[in-house]
N, C-alpha and C positions, 0 to 999 in steps of 0.2 A: 504494500500500500504506500502510495506517495502522497505528499502534500500538493496542494494546488500550485501549478507552475513548475513542478519538478519532474524529473525523469530518473530512471535507474540505469546505471552504467556498471557492467561487470568487467573487472580487470584481472588479467592473469599475468601481467607483466609490469612494466615500469611505472604505470599510473598508480601502482600501490605504494610507491616510494614517496616519503614525505617531501624530499627536495624537489621531485618532479611535480608533485601536487602544488607546492607553493609557487614554483615557477610557472605552472600552467594555469592555476585557478586563483592564485593569490592567497590561498589558505590550505591548511591541512584538512583532509576529508575524514569523516568518521564513516566506517563501513562495517559490514558483517561478512563473515565467511559464507561461501556458497560454492556450488560446482555446476559445471555444464556437462551433462551426460551425453554420451555418443560422440565425443570429440577427444582428440589427443593433442597435446602441446608438442610443437616441433620447433626447430630452429631454421630460419630462412636467411640466406645471404642476399643482400641487395646492395649494390655499389660498394662491395668489399666490406660491408658491415653486417654483423649477425643480429637478427631480430627474432624474438619469440613469435610464434604464430600458432594457430589452431587449425585443425582440419577435421571434418567429420569422418567417422568410421562406421562400419556396419555393426559394431559391437556396443550394445547399450550399457555394458558394464564399464566401458572406457569413460573416463571423466577428467575434466580439467578443473583443478581447484583454483580459487581466486577470491576476490573480494567484490561485493556489490556496494555501490555508493549511490546515495540519493543526491543529485545535483540539479542545478537550474538549467533551463534551456540555454542561457548564455554560457554557462560552464561547459555544456555539451558542445557548443560551437567552438569553444577554446580547445576542447579535446579533439575535435575534428581537425583543427589547425595543427595541433601537436602531432597527430598521427598521419597527416597528409604526405609528409616526406618519406614515410615508410611504406607508401603505396598500399595502405590498408583501406578497407571499406567497412562501414558500420552496418551491422545486421541486427535484427531483433530476434532474440532467442528466449526460450523458456528454460529457466534454471531448475536444478533438482528441487529447490524449495517450492516450485510451482509459480514463481513470479516471472514476469517478462522483463528483460533488461536489454539494453544495447550492448554490443560487444564489437570489437574491431578484429578483423582478420585480413590476411593478405590474399588478394585475388589470385 
């Protein structure tokens, strides 16, 4: 459940780090642990830099652990800007807790 004007964002990578949150959103985010079933975490190389990524699998027992954050629409736009150079796209997923959240994955 979110408050009016907020969205949920699931992070399995660098957006969980306090320094990245402060640089991206201007504040530290409070979040809760959750996971994304049917996905595995991978490492992708882009422009000679390694990035975490996720990809779907056919095994529902596979899961990616991470943190879900409640953020504003403006902060979601800031997250889009942060992730754009990594060639990620934002998709809406249902987490193991049953909530829907945005997550970034590389195309």
